[in-house]
C-alpha positions, 0 to 999 in steps of 0.5 A, a space after each residue: 266507536 266514538 260518535 255517530 254522524 248525522 246519517 246514522 253511520 258510526 265513525 271508527 277510531 284510527 286504530 280500528 280503521 287501521 284494522 279494517 284497512 289491513 285485511 286481505 280481501 280477494 274480490 268475491 267476482 274474482 273467486 266466483 270467475 275462476 270457480 266458474 272456469 273450474 266448474 267448466 273443466 271438471 263438470 261441464 265438459 262431461 255434459 251432453 250440451 258440450 258435445 253440441 256444435 259451437 264454441 259456447 255452451 247453449 244449456 241453462 246453467 252456463 249459456 254462453 260460457 266458452 268451450 275451452 276443453 274437449 268433450 269427455 263423456 262419462 262420470 267425474 273422476 274422484 279428483 274432479 268431483 273434489 275440485 267441483 265441491 271444493 270450488 262450490 264450497 269456496 263460493 258459497 263460503 266465501 261470505 260466511 267468512 265476513 259474516 262470522 268475523 263481523 258478528 253479522 248474525 241477522 245477515 247470516 241467517 238471511 244468508 243461510 236462508 236464502 241459500 237453503 231456499 236456492 239449493 232447494 229450488 235448484 234441486 227441485 226444478 232443475 237438477 231433477 231435469 238436467 241431462 248432466 249425470 256427472 254433476 253430484 247434484 243431478 237428481 234425475 230419476 233412474 228411469 228417466 236416465 235409463 231412457 236417455 242412455 238408450 236414445 244416446 249409445 255413446 254416452 251409455 257407453 261411456 258411462 258403461 251402461 249396458 242396453 236392455 236388448 
């Protein structure tokens, strides 16, 4: 860095500007968009909301997303689970690359704290009440899950749950 402009931003040398411009950056919205389509395929297509009438989802997580695939009740396969967790890691890990490469320790700490708060809130208030039992983040109590299966025999059959009768 050479000098500081009047507004407080550093002026980078020509060499540093070339280095910054050579970084291959994938726009984050593009990564999130593709991960969203992946999520709908591997996770949302297992959700009972996906079986509802209409051409778009009516759930809290992906309201308005198109239903591009058929409804597939039952648990996710290992490949689907790996794809979902990999997509989640790509979306949430994307900013880490730049925060670590730029040695932005304060922003990294803020990102880590807000991410932890987000996931704690998600698990406490949303995942504990969600009817998509295929989701790896689902934390519905077993009694509630069993009551849901008793009221929805088609889903229970897909999950291999035997009724208590």
